[in-house]
N, C-alpha and C positions, 0 to 999 in steps of 0.2 A: 456093356460098359467096359472100357479098358481097365486093366488091373493097375492100381496105384502102387508105385514102388517107392521105397525109402531111398533117399539120395543124400549125399553130403551137400548141404546148402551153405553157400558163402555169400554174405552181403558186405559190400565195400562202400564206404561213404567217405568222400573227399572233404576235408575240413580246411578252413582258412581262405576259401574262395571269396567270402564277403569282404574280409580284410584286404585281400589283394585287389579287389575291385575298387576299394576306396583309395588305393595308392597308385593305380596304374590306369591306362586307357582300357576301355571295354574290350578292344580287340586283343590286347596283350593278356588280360585276365582270361579271356576265352581260350586263347592259344595255350596258356599254361594249364588250364583245366583239361583241354583236349589232350595235351601231352600226358597228363596223369592217367587219363582214361585209356590212352594207347598202351601205357605200361601195364595197367591192370588187365587189359584184353590180352596182351602178349603173355603174361604170367598164366592166365587161365588157359590160353591155347596150348601152352607148353605142357599142361597136364590134362589136355583133352577135356576141358570144361566147356559147358554150354551156357550161354547167356539166356536167362529167363526174363529179366526185366531191366530196363534202363530208364532212369528218371533223373534228369538234371545231373547232379553230382553224385548220384548213387547208382550202383549196379548190383543185381542179384544173379548168381550163377549156380550151376549144379555140377557135381562130379559123381562118377560111378563109385569111387572108393574114397574113404575118408583120408587115406594117405595122400591122394592126389590133391584134395582140398587143402590139407595142411601145408603141403609143399608149395602150392600156389600162393597161399597166404603169406608164407615166409618170403617168397620171391617178391610179392607185392610190397611188403613192408620195406625190404631192402631197396627196391627200385624207386619207390617214392621218396625214401629217405635220402637217396643219392642225388635227387634233383637239387640244383642250386636255388637259393632264394631269389626272388624277383622284387626289386624295390624294397628290400628289407623284410618282405613277407614270405613265409614259408608254407607251402601247401603240405598237408599231411593226410593220413588216411586212418580210418577206424574199421576194423573187420570183425564180423561175427560169424561163427560156424556152428552148424547144428546138423544132426542126422535125423531126417524125418521125411514126410511126404511133402512134395513141393506145392500142392494145391493150396491156395490161400485159406480156404475154409478149414483145412486140417491144422493150420497153425505152424507148420514147419518153417516157412519163411518168416513168420512173425517172430519166432524165437530167435532166428538169426539176426533179424532187424533189432530186436531188443538188446541183444548182446552187443551189436555194433554201436547202438546208441549209448550203452553204458561204458564203452571204452574211452580211455584217454586218447588224444591224437597220437598216432604212431603205435597203437596197441592193437592186438588181436586177442579175442576171447572165444573159446570153444566150449560147448556143452559137454558134460560127461558122456552123453550119448554118442558123440563123435569121437572123443578121446579113447573110449573103451574099445573102439574098433580099429585103432591104429596098430600096425604091425611093429615088431621090435625095432626094425630099422628106422622107423619114423617116430616112435613114441618119445624119443629124447627131444623132439621139437616142442613138446608140451611140458608145462610145469610139473614138477614131481608131486605137488600138493595143490588141492583146490584153493581158489582165491576166497578169502574171507572178507566179505563186504555186505553190510546190511541191504544194499540195493540188489545184490545177487542172491541173497538168501530166499527171496520170494519165488525164485525159479524152481522148476521141478527137478532139475539136475544140478550137480556140482559144476562149477565153472573153472576152467583152466586157462592160463595164459599160454599163448602160442608164439613161437619165434625161434630164430636160429640158435640163440644162446640161452634161452630160459631153462632148458633141461640139462645143460652141460654140467659136468662135475668140475667145479672150479679148482679143486685141489690137484688136478692133473696138470703138470707144467706144460706149457705150449712148446712145440718143437721149434727149432730154429727156422724151419721153412715157413711157419705160420707168420712170423714177423716180417717176411719179405713182401715185396710188392711186384706185380707184373705190370710193366710199362708197355703200352701199345702205341704205335705211331701210324697214323693213316692220313696221307696227304699232309695238311698243315695242322692236324689235330693230334694232341697227345693226351691219353687217358690212362688211368691206373685201375687195376683190380687190387683191392686192398680191404682192410677191415671195414672201412666206411662205405666201400662199394664192392661187396663180395660177388656180385653177378654182373656180367657185361654182355650185351646182346649185339650181334652182328647180322646184317641183312639188308635187303633192298628197300624195305619199308621205312618210312620216315620216323617211326617210333623207336628205332634201334639207337643204341649208343654210338655205334659206328655204322654209317649208312654207306653201303657198297652200291655204286651206280651200275656196275657191270650187269648186263642182262642174264648172265649165267648164274648169278647169285639168286637164291630164293628170297622171298619177302621176309621170312623168318629163318635165316640160314643156320646160325649156330649161336651158342652161348659159351661163355667162359665162367667157371665157378671157382672161387677160392675155397678150398677144403683143407682139412687137417693134413692130408697127404700131399698137397701142392695145388697147382693151378691146372684145372681140368677143362679141356675143350670138348664140348658135346655137339656133335653134328646132328642137325634135324632138317637137312636140305634134300633137294632132288639130285643135284649134281655132285655132292660130296664136298668136303673141305680138305684142301691140300696143305700140308704142313712140312716145311723144310727147316730142319734145325742143324746148326753147324756140326759138321763131323758125322752126320747120319744121312741115310737115304731118305728121300721124300716119302711121307706117309699120305695115303688117301684115306680119310676118315669118313665113313658113310653110315649114319645111324649108329654111331659108336662113340667111344670116348678115347681121349689121348691126353696124357700128362705133358704139359709144356715145360721144358727144361731150359730152353733158350740158350743163346739168342737164336732167332729164327724169323721165318716169314710165313704168312698165312694167305692162301688164295681161296676165295669163296667161289667155288665152281670152276676154277681154272688152276693150272699148275702154279705153285709158289715159285717155280724157277723161271716163269715168264717175266718179261719186263712189262709190268702193268701198273698203271697209275693207281689202281685200287688194291694193290697189295697192302697187307697189314704187317708191320714189323714189330717184333716183341723181344723183350729181354727182361730178366729178373734183377731187380735192384734192391 
């Protein structure tokens, strides 16, 4: 019998689909739900997560490390929050994380499901079993104190809120750079990386924020994150990401990070100095 291993288990449940179905055509509601699922899958893939189960508007996945599960949860929250409402209805997500054995009879996934079910829309809850295994670099994504709620007191572990801002020390004044926005232009589309959308995805796959048609681009090519220190491009592609910023030599970023100081151009798999319709132009505003 194979040895059963403990894993970080994450259950994501999309909420608001019923309300959306009442207001739109079935095909539109299905497309919106599929778009949410794409974003969840992308976040899981970026942290090397494995999908265990998929059932309608819910998906269960596992990660080798709790750090990876928490980072994926934060990205899912931000990416679903960044979706525009459709016909006045907004889809959201509830997330539950637990560290345990994945097999159903062991209850690991059951705990993650219970936590997801106890969340408010747009909230993530993690068991103390998962939070205690976080490294210092990720611990600040969890609340500093356990959540006090009669519904949660029946669980075996204390429960913590998870998110990009829940563990931040609010007395530290933000730097000037944090208040800025990164503007990106791709063909006729203009998008921003900002507080309301701190993560942006680029690639050939339709689930990306900016879809690059060029065959040299990977399906999940790169992402841009808004961090305290600025706007960071993270390459995760096969052919690399080329960045040309005014007054500087072109950078080729491959499985590495680069701070975007703009203005400049991004080529996904090809030189940013080429005249290409799929170049991405950026500047800080």
